N, C-alpha and C positions, 0 to 999 in steps of 0.2 A: 495406363496414362503415364507416360516417364518424366522422373521426378529429376531434377535436375544431382543428384547424388551421380559420382561417379562413374559409383559399382554398375548402374545404369546405364552404361551409354551401348555396354557390346546390347543390349537388350532390347532398347529403341533406337539403334544402328542400322540393326536387322529386322523388328520389326517397319520402319522404315522400308527398308529393301523389299519386305514379301510385299509392302503395303503395291510400291510404286509396279512392282511387279508382276502386279495382278492387275493395275487400268495400261502392261503393255501388252500383254496374253491378250485384254477383252481390244484393243486397241486392233494389234495385228491379228484377228480371228473375228472380229464385224464382218468383215466382208463371206465372212462362212459362215458367217448367223450362230457362232459361239457365243456364249456369254460364259465370263469370264468373273467371279465376286470374290468377293474375302467377307472373310466374318472376324472381328475384331472383339474376342470377348474381357470381362473386363476379372474382377478378382470372380473364380467358381467353386464351388464346393466341389474337389476333386481326390482320390486315394491317392496321388502325389503330392496335393499340399499338405493333406495330411501328417506327411509326411516329416515335416518341414513345420506345424506347427498343430498349437494343442488347443482340446475343443476349446478351451476360454483364452486361450486368444486368436481365434477362429471366427470365436462370438460375441470380444470385443471386434474384432474389424467388423466384421457386417453391425455393429453397432454408427459405424463413421460410413457407413453408404446411404443412398442416402432413401433405398428399400429397404433397412435395415435385414439383409437379409443376401449372401451369399446366392450366385447363380447357379442351377443348377444345372447339369449334362442337361439335361430332359428342353431348357433354355435354349442352350445353345442351340440344341437338333433341331429344334422347331423352326428357328432362324434357316436353319442348313434348309430342309424341308421345304419351306419359304424359298430358296429361292431355287431349290432347282424342281420347285412345281410353274405350271404355266401359268399363275398366278403375276411372276416376278416374267415373264415373258420380254418385254424390255425392256431392263434392268443389266449390264453389263458398265463391269467397270466404279463395281460399287462397293463401298467395305461398309457394313453393316454391323455400324458396333452394337452391339447388347451388355449392355452392365448396369443396366437399372440406373442412369443416371450418374450415375462416376463421374463419367465424360462434364458434367457441370460446372462439375466443380461444388464450394459448399460456399 
């Protein structure tokens, strides 16, 4: 979720560009029955995240999330596995938000 903080401008612009690119690829590849989707993860507990935040900061941030926890790599991997599976055969051009409800706001 992008904030109104100007320091997030490059991140938000890149994210919007990636989402639009996914949809353009999906449209251009549809005639070949090639699916293109993207995953938009929320706050995820990763080694990279832990480089910039302490355990206490991560725990505090989790309390502000609807599920009271950060996503795990496994949460994101299950979404990717679904999109690659036959169960997602008719899904293309979609941005799958995997954020435990963060996008819903408070």
